[in-house]
LOROBA-160427 format. One line per field, with one value per atom (N, C-alpha, C): residue in one letter; atom name; x, y, z. Coordinates in steps of 0.1 Angstrom, whole numbers, plus 5000, padded with zeros to 4 digits. Layout:
% LOROBA-160427
aa = [a_...] $
at = [CA_...] $
px = [X_...] $
py = [Y_...] $
pz = [Z_...] $
This chain:
% LOROBA-160427
aa = [m_m_m_k_k_k_q_q_q_a_a_a_i_i_i_g_g_g_g_g_g_i_i_i_s_s_s_l_l_l_v_v_v_c_c_c_a_a_a_l_l_l_f_f_f_a_a_a_a_a_a_a_a_a_p_p_p_a_a_a_m_m_m_a_a_a_i_i_i_n_n_n_f_f_f_e_e_e_p_p_p_r_r_r_d_d_d_e_e_e_q_q_q_c_c_c_e_e_e_m_m_m_s_s_s_l_l_l_n_n_n_y_y_y_d_d_d_i_i_i_s_s_s_l_l_l_e_e_e_p_p_p_k_k_k_k_k_k_l_l_l_s_s_s_v_v_v_s_s_s_n_n_n_q_q_q_g_g_g_k_k_k_e_e_e_h_h_h_y_y_y_r_r_r_i_i_i_e_e_e_p_p_p_g_g_g_r_r_r_l_l_l_y_y_y_v_v_v_e_e_e_g_g_g_e_e_e_e_e_e_v_v_v_v_v_v_l_l_l_n_n_n_a_a_a_e_e_e_q_q_q_s_s_s_k_k_k_l_l_l_v_v_v_n_n_n_e_e_e_y_y_y_s_s_s_d_d_d_a_a_a_m_m_m_a_a_a_q_q_q_q_q_q_l_l_l_p_p_p_e_e_e_v_v_v_i_i_i_s_s_s_l_l_l_v_v_v_e_e_e_d_d_d_a_a_a_v_v_v_t_t_t_m_m_m_a_a_a_s_s_s_e_e_e_a_a_a_v_v_v_s_s_s_m_m_m_a_a_a_l_l_l_t_t_t_p_p_p_l_l_l_l_l_l_g_g_g_d_d_d_a_a_a_a_a_a_a_a_a_a_a_a_k_k_k_l_l_l_d_d_d_e_e_e_t_t_t_m_m_m_g_g_g_s_s_s_l_l_l_q_q_q_q_q_q_r_r_r_v_v_v_y_y_y_e_e_e_v_v_v_a_a_a_h_h_h_r_r_r_n_n_n_g_g_g_d_d_d_q_q_q_y_y_y_f_f_f_l_l_l_g_g_g_a_a_a_t_t_t_e_e_e_e_e_e_s_s_s_l_l_l_e_e_e_n_n_n_a_a_a_f_f_f_g_g_g_d_d_d_e_e_e_f_f_f_s_s_s_k_k_k_e_e_e_i_i_i_e_e_e_q_q_q_l_l_l_v_v_v_q_q_q_q_q_q_s_s_s_l_l_l_g_g_g_s_s_s_l_l_l_m_m_m_m_m_m_a_a_a_m_m_m_g_g_g_s_s_s_a_a_a_m_m_m_m_m_m_s_s_s_g_g_g_e_e_e_g_g_g_e_e_e_t_t_t_f_f_f_d_d_d_e_e_e_k_k_k_i_i_i_n_n_n_a_a_a_f_f_f_s_s_s_q_q_q_k_k_k_m_m_m_e_e_e_k_k_k_m_m_m_g_g_g_k_k_k_d_d_d_i_i_i_e_e_e_v_v_v_q_q_q_m_m_m_e_e_e_s_s_s_r_r_r_a_a_a_q_q_q_e_e_e_m_m_m_e_e_e_q_q_q_r_r_r_a_a_a_d_d_d_a_a_a_l_l_l_c_c_c_d_d_d_n_n_n_f_f_f_q_q_q_r_r_r_l_l_l_v_v_v_v_v_v_l_l_l_e_e_e_d_d_d_k_k_k_l_l_l_r_r_r_k_k_k_q_q_q_v_v_v_p_p_p_e_e_e_l_l_l_g_g_g_e_e_e_f_f_f_q_q_q_v_v_v_l_l_l_s_s_s_g_g_g_k_k_k_v_v_v_e_e_e_l_l_l_q_q_q_q_q_q] $
at = [N_CA_C_N_CA_C_N_CA_C_N_CA_C_N_CA_C_N_CA_C_N_CA_C_N_CA_C_N_CA_C_N_CA_C_N_CA_C_N_CA_C_N_CA_C_N_CA_C_N_CA_C_N_CA_C_N_CA_C_N_CA_C_N_CA_C_N_CA_C_N_CA_C_N_CA_C_N_CA_C_N_CA_C_N_CA_C_N_CA_C_N_CA_C_N_CA_C_N_CA_C_N_CA_C_N_CA_C_N_CA_C_N_CA_C_N_CA_C_N_CA_C_N_CA_C_N_CA_C_N_CA_C_N_CA_C_N_CA_C_N_CA_C_N_CA_C_N_CA_C_N_CA_C_N_CA_C_N_CA_C_N_CA_C_N_CA_C_N_CA_C_N_CA_C_N_CA_C_N_CA_C_N_CA_C_N_CA_C_N_CA_C_N_CA_C_N_CA_C_N_CA_C_N_CA_C_N_CA_C_N_CA_C_N_CA_C_N_CA_C_N_CA_C_N_CA_C_N_CA_C_N_CA_C_N_CA_C_N_CA_C_N_CA_C_N_CA_C_N_CA_C_N_CA_C_N_CA_C_N_CA_C_N_CA_C_N_CA_C_N_CA_C_N_CA_C_N_CA_C_N_CA_C_N_CA_C_N_CA_C_N_CA_C_N_CA_C_N_CA_C_N_CA_C_N_CA_C_N_CA_C_N_CA_C_N_CA_C_N_CA_C_N_CA_C_N_CA_C_N_CA_C_N_CA_C_N_CA_C_N_CA_C_N_CA_C_N_CA_C_N_CA_C_N_CA_C_N_CA_C_N_CA_C_N_CA_C_N_CA_C_N_CA_C_N_CA_C_N_CA_C_N_CA_C_N_CA_C_N_CA_C_N_CA_C_N_CA_C_N_CA_C_N_CA_C_N_CA_C_N_CA_C_N_CA_C_N_CA_C_N_CA_C_N_CA_C_N_CA_C_N_CA_C_N_CA_C_N_CA_C_N_CA_C_N_CA_C_N_CA_C_N_CA_C_N_CA_C_N_CA_C_N_CA_C_N_CA_C_N_CA_C_N_CA_C_N_CA_C_N_CA_C_N_CA_C_N_CA_C_N_CA_C_N_CA_C_N_CA_C_N_CA_C_N_CA_C_N_CA_C_N_CA_C_N_CA_C_N_CA_C_N_CA_C_N_CA_C_N_CA_C_N_CA_C_N_CA_C_N_CA_C_N_CA_C_N_CA_C_N_CA_C_N_CA_C_N_CA_C_N_CA_C_N_CA_C_N_CA_C_N_CA_C_N_CA_C_N_CA_C_N_CA_C_N_CA_C_N_CA_C_N_CA_C_N_CA_C_N_CA_C_N_CA_C_N_CA_C_N_CA_C_N_CA_C_N_CA_C_N_CA_C_N_CA_C_N_CA_C_N_CA_C_N_CA_C_N_CA_C_N_CA_C_N_CA_C_N_CA_C_N_CA_C_N_CA_C_N_CA_C_N_CA_C_N_CA_C_N_CA_C_N_CA_C_N_CA_C_N_CA_C_N_CA_C_N_CA_C_N_CA_C_N_CA_C_N_CA_C_N_CA_C_N_CA_C_N_CA_C_N_CA_C_N_CA_C_N_CA_C_N_CA_C_N_CA_C_N_CA_C_N_CA_C_N_CA_C_N_CA_C_N_CA_C_N_CA_C_N_CA_C_N_CA_C_N_CA_C_N_CA_C_N_CA_C_N_CA_C_N_CA_C_N_CA_C_N_CA_C_N_CA_C_N_CA_C_N_CA_C_N_CA_C_N_CA_C_N_CA_C_N_CA_C_N_CA_C_N_CA_C_N_CA_C_N_CA_C_N_CA_C_N_CA_C_N_CA_C_N_CA_C_N_CA_C_N_CA_C_N_CA_C_N_CA_C_N_CA_C_N_CA_C_N_CA_C_N_CA_C_N_CA_C_N_CA_C_N_CA_C_N_CA_C_N_CA_C_N_CA_C_N_CA_C_N_CA_C_N_CA_C_N_CA_C_N_CA_C_N_CA_C_N_CA_C_N_CA_C_N_CA_C_N_CA_C_N_CA_C_N_CA_C_N_CA_C_N_CA_C_N_CA_C] $
px = [8125_8115_8110_8111_8108_8093_8086_8072_8064_8053_8045_8040_8037_8033_8044_8053_8065_8061_8069_8067_8061_8053_8047_8057_8068_8078_8084_8085_8090_8082_8069_8060_8062_8062_8063_8076_8087_8100_8100_8093_8092_8086_8076_8069_8076_8085_8090_8101_8110_8122_8121_8126_8127_8139_8147_8144_8148_8156_8160_8150_8146_8137_8145_8143_8151_8143_8149_8143_8149_8141_8147_8142_8151_8148_8154_8149_8155_8157_8166_8168_8177_8176_8184_8185_8197_8199_8204_8206_8212_8202_8202_8193_8200_8193_8199_8193_8200_8195_8201_8192_8196_8188_8194_8187_8187_8176_8174_8172_8181_8182_8175_8171_8165_8153_8144_8133_8139_8133_8138_8126_8128_8118_8125_8117_8123_8114_8119_8112_8120_8115_8123_8137_8138_8152_8156_8152_8156_8155_8165_8165_8168_8158_8160_8161_8170_8172_8168_8159_8154_8152_8149_8146_8137_8125_8115_8111_8110_8106_8117_8128_8140_8149_8150_8159_8174_8181_8196_8204_8200_8206_8198_8200_8193_8203_8200_8208_8199_8204_8198_8208_8205_8215_8228_8238_8252_8254_8244_8245_8241_8247_8245_8243_8232_8229_8229_8237_8237_8233_8223_8218_8215_8209_8205_8216_8228_8239_8245_8247_8253_8267_8271_8285_8291_8303_8310_8317_8314_8319_8328_8339_8347_8341_8347_8341_8339_8349_8348_8337_8336_8325_8311_8310_8298_8293_8302_8299_8294_8300_8297_8283_8281_8268_8257_8259_8248_8246_8257_8256_8248_8250_8243_8228_8225_8212_8204_8211_8205_8202_8211_8209_8198_8197_8186_8173_8173_8161_8155_8164_8160_8155_8160_8157_8144_8141_8129_8116_8114_8102_8100_8111_8110_8106_8112_8109_8095_8090_8076_8066_8070_8061_8060_8072_8072_8064_8065_8057_8042_8038_8024_8019_8026_8022_8022_8031_8032_8020_8016_8004_7992_7990_7978_7977_7989_7989_7986_7991_7988_7973_7967_7953_7945_7948_7940_7941_7953_7956_7948_7948_7941_7926_7921_7907_7902_7911_7907_7907_7916_7918_7907_7903_7894_7879_7876_7862_7853_7858_7849_7846_7855_7853_7845_7848_7843_7829_7826_7813_7814_7804_7804_7806_7798_7799_7812_7818_7831_7842_7840_7849_7849_7838_7837_7845_7845_7853_7868_7871_7885_7890_7881_7885_7887_7879_7881_7894_7898_7911_7922_7921_7932_7933_7921_7922_7929_7927_7934_7949_7953_7967_7973_7966_7971_7973_7964_7965_7977_7980_7991_8004_8004_8016_8018_8008_8009_8016_8013_8020_8035_8040_8055_8061_8053_8059_8048_8050_8040_8046_8038_8041_8029_8032_8021_8026_8022_8027_8041_8050_8064_8072_8064_8071_8069_8080_8080_8085_8080_8084_8086_8097_8099_8103_8095_8097_8104_8114_8122_8125_8123_8127_8116_8120_8111_8098_8099_8087_8078_8083_8075_8068_8075_8069_8059_8062_8053_8040_8041_8029_8020_8026_8018_8014_8022_8020_8022_8017_8018_8006_8003_7993_7979_7975_7962_7961_7971_7970_7970_7978_7978_7964_7957_7943_7934_7935_7927_7929_7941_7944_7938_7940_7935_7920_7913_7899_7894_7901_7898_7899_7910_7912_7901_7898_7887_7874_7871_7858_7857_7869_7869_7870_7877_7880_7868_7858_7846_7839_7838_7831_7839_7852_7861_7858_7858_7857_7843_7833_7819_7818_7824_7824_7831_7843_7850_7842_7836_7828_7817_7810_7798_7803_7814_7819_7823_7829_7833_7821_7811_7799_7790_7791_7782_7790_7802_7810_7807_7814_7812_7816_7810_7814_7803_7804_7794_7799_7811_7817_7824_7827_7834_7848_7855_7868_7868_7857_7856_7853_7845_7842_7854_7862_7874_7884_7885_7894_7889_7876_7871_7873_7871_7874_7889_7897_7912_7916_7910_7913_7908_7896_7890_7899_7904_7912_7926_7931_7944_7942_7931_7929_7927_7920_7918_7932_7940_7954_7962_7961_7968_7963_7950_7944_7948_7949_7954_7968_7976_7991_7993_7985_7986_7982_7972_7968_7978_7985_7995_8009_8012_8025_8032_8026_8033_8036_8027_8030_8041_8041_8052_8066_8066_8079_8084_8074_8077_8083_8077_8081_8095_8097_8111_8121_8118_8128_8131_8120_8122_8130_8127_8135_8149_8152_8166_8173_8167_8173_8174_8164_8165_8177_8179_8189_8203_8205_8218_8220_8210_8211_8213_8207_8209_8223_8228_8242_8252_8249_8258_8256_8244_8242_8249_8250_8258_8272_8278_8292_8294_8284_8285_8283_8274_8272_8285_8291_8303_8314_8315_8325_8321_8308_8304_8307_8304_8306_8321_8330_8344_8349_8343_8347_8342_8330_8324_8322_8332_8332_8319_8312_8300_8289_8290_8280_8284_8296_8302_8293_8285_8277_8263_8260_8247_8248_8247_8247_8232_8228_8214_8212_8221_8220_8231_8227_8237_8233_8243_8240_8252_8251_8262_8262_8274_8276_8282_8275_8280_8276_8282_8279_8283_8274_8277_8287_8297_8307_8302] $
py = [1236_1225_1220_1207_1202_1197_1197_1193_1204_1200_1209_1220_1217_1227_1228_1238_1239_1242_1238_1241_1230_1221_1210_1200_1199_1189_1193_1205_1209_1204_1205_1199_1184_1177_1163_1159_1166_1163_1165_1175_1178_1167_1159_1149_1135_1134_1121_1116_1124_1119_1120_1109_1109_1099_1102_1112_1126_1128_1141_1146_1159_1164_1170_1163_1168_1178_1190_1201_1201_1195_1193_1204_1212_1222_1218_1222_1220_1233_1241_1254_1253_1261_1261_1247_1243_1229_1219_1223_1214_1212_1201_1198_1202_1210_1214_1206_1199_1190_1195_1199_1203_1194_1190_1182_1190_1191_1197_1186_1185_1173_1175_1187_1190_1199_1199_1209_1223_1233_1246_1255_1263_1272_1286_1296_1309_1320_1328_1339_1351_1363_1376_1376_1371_1371_1357_1347_1333_1324_1316_1305_1292_1282_1270_1258_1249_1237_1225_1216_1206_1193_1182_1169_1162_1158_1151_1159_1172_1181_1185_1180_1183_1194_1205_1215_1211_1211_1209_1221_1231_1244_1256_1267_1279_1291_1300_1312_1324_1332_1345_1356_1369_1379_1378_1374_1373_1362_1353_1342_1329_1318_1305_1295_1287_1277_1263_1254_1241_1231_1223_1214_1221_1233_1240_1248_1247_1254_1265_1276_1287_1285_1287_1286_1299_1301_1313_1315_1326_1329_1340_1339_1350_1359_1370_1380_1374_1367_1361_1350_1342_1332_1338_1349_1356_1362_1368_1373_1363_1351_1340_1334_1333_1328_1337_1350_1360_1360_1358_1358_1346_1335_1322_1324_1329_1331_1341_1351_1361_1355_1347_1341_1331_1323_1314_1321_1332_1340_1346_1348_1352_1341_1329_1317_1311_1309_1301_1307_1320_1326_1324_1324_1322_1308_1298_1284_1282_1286_1284_1290_1302_1309_1301_1296_1288_1275_1269_1257_1260_1270_1274_1277_1284_1287_1275_1266_1254_1245_1244_1236_1242_1255_1262_1259_1261_1259_1244_1235_1221_1218_1223_1221_1227_1239_1245_1237_1233_1225_1212_1205_1192_1195_1205_1208_1212_1220_1224_1212_1202_1191_1180_1178_1167_1171_1183_1187_1185_1189_1186_1172_1163_1149_1142_1146_1139_1144_1157_1162_1169_1177_1185_1177_1166_1158_1152_1146_1140_1151_1162_1174_1179_1179_1184_1176_1163_1153_1156_1158_1161_1174_1184_1197_1194_1186_1183_1176_1167_1160_1170_1178_1188_1198_1201_1209_1202_1189_1181_1181_1180_1181_1194_1205_1218_1219_1214_1214_1206_1195_1187_1193_1200_1208_1219_1224_1235_1230_1217_1211_1210_1209_1208_1221_1230_1242_1253_1262_1272_1284_1295_1307_1311_1318_1323_1337_1347_1360_1361_1365_1366_1354_1342_1330_1320_1312_1302_1289_1278_1265_1257_1250_1241_1227_1217_1204_1195_1188_1180_1166_1163_1151_1140_1128_1116_1117_1121_1123_1133_1145_1156_1151_1145_1141_1129_1120_1109_1114_1123_1129_1135_1141_1148_1139_1130_1122_1108_1103_1089_1081_1070_1060_1067_1076_1082_1090_1097_1104_1095_1084_1074_1068_1065_1060_1070_1083_1093_1093_1092_1092_1080_1068_1055_1056_1061_1062_1071_1082_1092_1085_1077_1071_1061_1053_1043_1049_1060_1066_1073_1079_1087_1079_1067_1060_1056_1050_1046_1058_1069_1081_1087_1086_1091_1082_1069_1060_1062_1063_1066_1079_1089_1102_1102_1096_1095_1087_1076_1069_1076_1084_1092_1103_1109_1120_1115_1104_1098_1095_1088_1084_1095_1106_1118_1128_1125_1134_1134_1143_1144_1131_1129_1117_1107_1099_1089_1075_1072_1059_1060_1049_1048_1055_1052_1058_1073_1078_1093_1099_1092_1097_1097_1087_1086_1097_1099_1109_1123_1126_1139_1141_1130_1131_1134_1127_1129_1143_1149_1163_1172_1169_1178_1178_1166_1165_1172_1170_1177_1192_1197_1212_1216_1208_1212_1212_1203_1203_1215_1219_1230_1243_1244_1255_1257_1246_1246_1250_1245_1248_1263_1268_1283_1291_1287_1295_1294_1283_1281_1286_1288_1290_1302_1314_1325_1323_1316_1313_1303_1294_1284_1290_1299_1306_1314_1321_1329_1320_1309_1300_1294_1291_1286_1296_1309_1320_1320_1319_1318_1306_1295_1283_1284_1291_1294_1302_1312_1320_1313_1304_1296_1286_1281_1271_1277_1289_1296_1299_1305_1309_1297_1286_1274_1269_1269_1264_1273_1286_1295_1292_1288_1285_1272_1263_1251_1254_1263_1267_1274_1283_1291_1282_1272_1263_1255_1250_1242_1250_1263_1272_1274_1275_1277_1265_1253_1241_1238_1243_1242_1252_1264_1275_1273_1267_1264_1249_1243_1228_1222_1230_1225_1222_1228_1226_1216_1210_1201_1189_1184_1172_1175_1188_1192_1198_1189_1194_1196_1208_1211_1210_1215_1215_1206_1199_1191_1191_1189_1188_1193_1191_1195_1210_1215_1229_1232_1240_1244_1258_1267_1281_1287_1296_1302_1313_1314_1324_1337] $
pz = [9153_9155_9142_9140_9127_9126_9137_9136_9128_9122_9115_9124_9136_9146_9156_9154_9163_9177_9186_9200_9208_9201_9208_9213_9205_9209_9222_9225_9238_9250_9249_9259_9260_9249_9249_9256_9253_9259_9274_9278_9292_9300_9293_9300_9299_9289_9286_9294_9300_9306_9321_9328_9342_9345_9356_9366_9361_9351_9347_9337_9337_9328_9316_9304_9292_9285_9284_9277_9263_9254_9240_9231_9227_9217_9203_9193_9180_9172_9177_9171_9159_9150_9138_9132_9129_9123_9133_9146_9156_9167_9173_9184_9197_9206_9218_9229_9237_9247_9261_9270_9283_9293_9303_9314_9327_9333_9346_9356_9366_9374_9388_9391_9404_9402_9412_9412_9416_9409_9412_9416_9427_9431_9431_9426_9424_9430_9439_9445_9443_9445_9442_9448_9460_9466_9471_9464_9468_9457_9455_9445_9453_9452_9459_9450_9453_9445_9455_9450_9459_9451_9459_9453_9463_9458_9466_9478_9476_9487_9496_9495_9504_9497_9504_9498_9500_9489_9490_9492_9484_9487_9482_9487_9483_9483_9474_9472_9476_9485_9488_9484_9483_9479_9487_9480_9486_9496_9497_9507_9501_9506_9501_9513_9512_9523_9516_9521_9516_9527_9524_9534_9547_9546_9558_9565_9561_9567_9558_9564_9556_9552_9540_9535_9535_9542_9542_9528_9522_9508_9508_9500_9497_9487_9484_9475_9461_9456_9443_9442_9452_9453_9454_9462_9464_9451_9443_9430_9421_9421_9412_9415_9428_9433_9429_9430_9426_9411_9404_9389_9384_9391_9387_9391_9403_9407_9398_9394_9385_9371_9366_9353_9354_9364_9366_9367_9374_9376_9363_9353_9340_9332_9333_9325_9329_9342_9346_9341_9342_9337_9322_9315_9300_9297_9304_9302_9305_9316_9321_9311_9306_9297_9284_9279_9267_9268_9280_9282_9282_9289_9289_9275_9267_9254_9245_9247_9239_9242_9255_9258_9253_9254_9248_9233_9227_9212_9208_9216_9213_9215_9226_9229_9217_9213_9202_9189_9186_9174_9174_9185_9186_9185_9191_9191_9176_9170_9156_9147_9149_9140_9142_9155_9158_9160_9164_9166_9154_9142_9130_9128_9132_9130_9142_9154_9166_9169_9165_9169_9183_9187_9199_9212_9213_9225_9228_9218_9219_9221_9214_9215_9229_9235_9249_9258_9256_9264_9261_9249_9245_9252_9252_9259_9274_9280_9294_9296_9288_9289_9287_9277_9275_9287_9293_9305_9316_9317_9327_9325_9312_9308_9312_9309_9313_9328_9336_9350_9355_9348_9352_9348_9337_9334_9344_9349_9359_9372_9375_9387_9386_9374_9372_9366_9362_9356_9358_9368_9370_9376_9376_9383_9391_9402_9411_9415_9407_9410_9406_9415_9412_9418_9420_9424_9412_9410_9399_9404_9398_9401_9389_9388_9377_9382_9381_9386_9376_9381_9371_9377_9390_9395_9392_9394_9391_9399_9412_9420_9414_9410_9405_9392_9383_9371_9373_9382_9384_9390_9399_9405_9395_9385_9375_9364_9359_9347_9350_9361_9365_9359_9366_9362_9360_9369_9368_9354_9350_9338_9326_9327_9316_9314_9325_9325_9318_9321_9315_9300_9296_9281_9275_9281_9276_9274_9284_9284_9273_9271_9260_9247_9245_9232_9229_9240_9238_9235_9242_9240_9226_9222_9210_9197_9198_9186_9178_9185_9179_9172_9179_9174_9162_9163_9152_9139_9141_9129_9123_9132_9126_9119_9125_9119_9106_9105_9093_9082_9086_9077_9071_9080_9076_9067_9070_9062_9048_9047_9034_9026_9032_9024_9020_9028_9024_9015_9012_9005_8990_8983_8968_8961_8950_8942_8941_8930_8928_8933_8930_8934_8947_8953_8965_8964_8953_8952_8951_8944_8943_8956_8965_8978_8987_8986_8994_8990_8977_8972_8976_8976_8980_8995_9003_9017_9020_9013_9015_9012_9001_8998_9008_9014_9024_9037_9041_9052_9050_9038_9035_9036_9031_9031_9046_9054_9068_9075_9072_9078_9074_9061_9057_9063_9065_9071_9086_9093_9107_9107_9098_9098_9095_9086_9083_9095_9102_9114_9125_9126_9136_9132_9120_9115_9121_9122_9128_9143_9150_9164_9165_9156_9156_9154_9145_9142_9154_9160_9172_9183_9185_9195_9192_9179_9175_9179_9177_9180_9195_9203_9217_9222_9215_9218_9215_9204_9200_9212_9216_9227_9240_9243_9255_9254_9243_9241_9243_9237_9239_9254_9260_9274_9283_9281_9289_9288_9276_9274_9282_9282_9290_9305_9309_9323_9326_9317_9320_9323_9315_9317_9330_9333_9345_9357_9357_9368_9370_9360_9361_9368_9365_9371_9386_9389_9402_9411_9406_9414_9416_9407_9410_9420_9420_9429_9443_9444_9457_9459_9465_9467_9473_9481_9488_9478_9466_9455_9445_9447_9437_9433_9443_9440_9434_9434_9429_9415_9405_9391_9387_9387_9384_9369_9361_9346_9340_9330_9322_9308_9299_9285_9277_9264_9255_9253_9252_9250_9237_9228_9215_9213_9221_9220_9207_9202_9189_9192_9183_9184_9178] $
């Protein structure tokens, strides 16, 4: 991840693309782009793939149901179905955990950066909005005990990040902009130095130091998240290959491409 605070790009990418949810990692020197085209629900003994609340298929131990009808599988197909379900069951919790951690990290970074400038009252409003963001992320990527849900369809993303959320962000910007400008002006004028240029320079140095302090505090967490993103990227690419094989072996799944993206597996 090339951002100063790694991991936040993952969250932004999750919100940006519809109808497919693009999970954009930037591991190593190459960008890894995977698209999840359906909503996925995971329970201890069931994996469900759906769109707009309609289940297209589900996998239970050794069994496959497509559009509500059980598909008779031979031994090879049954083994492949279970392998795919097990691999997805390992990936989903990792994705959701990384999303949760990225949102928390983003919230903390924003608060650390703006609270000194906005003051407590405006910062409280900022915290409220970030709390709303976390709740909306929960709607499309969450866990409840041993159950997981990852929403990727246009309806899922629109419900969580539609017009209402856009209005919340717009209101926050409008309310905060004036406070921010006043706070910055006050900080510059009360800063060190006799002339205006000296005060501006002192303020600039202060802001630069604050930015470096935040980056230092987030650096170890950013590196850890980058490592997790690397692992997720490799595993997702293997899942793409596995799913392609599954869809060829089980014709009933041919039209349901849950995962798509370029595959560049490391040798």
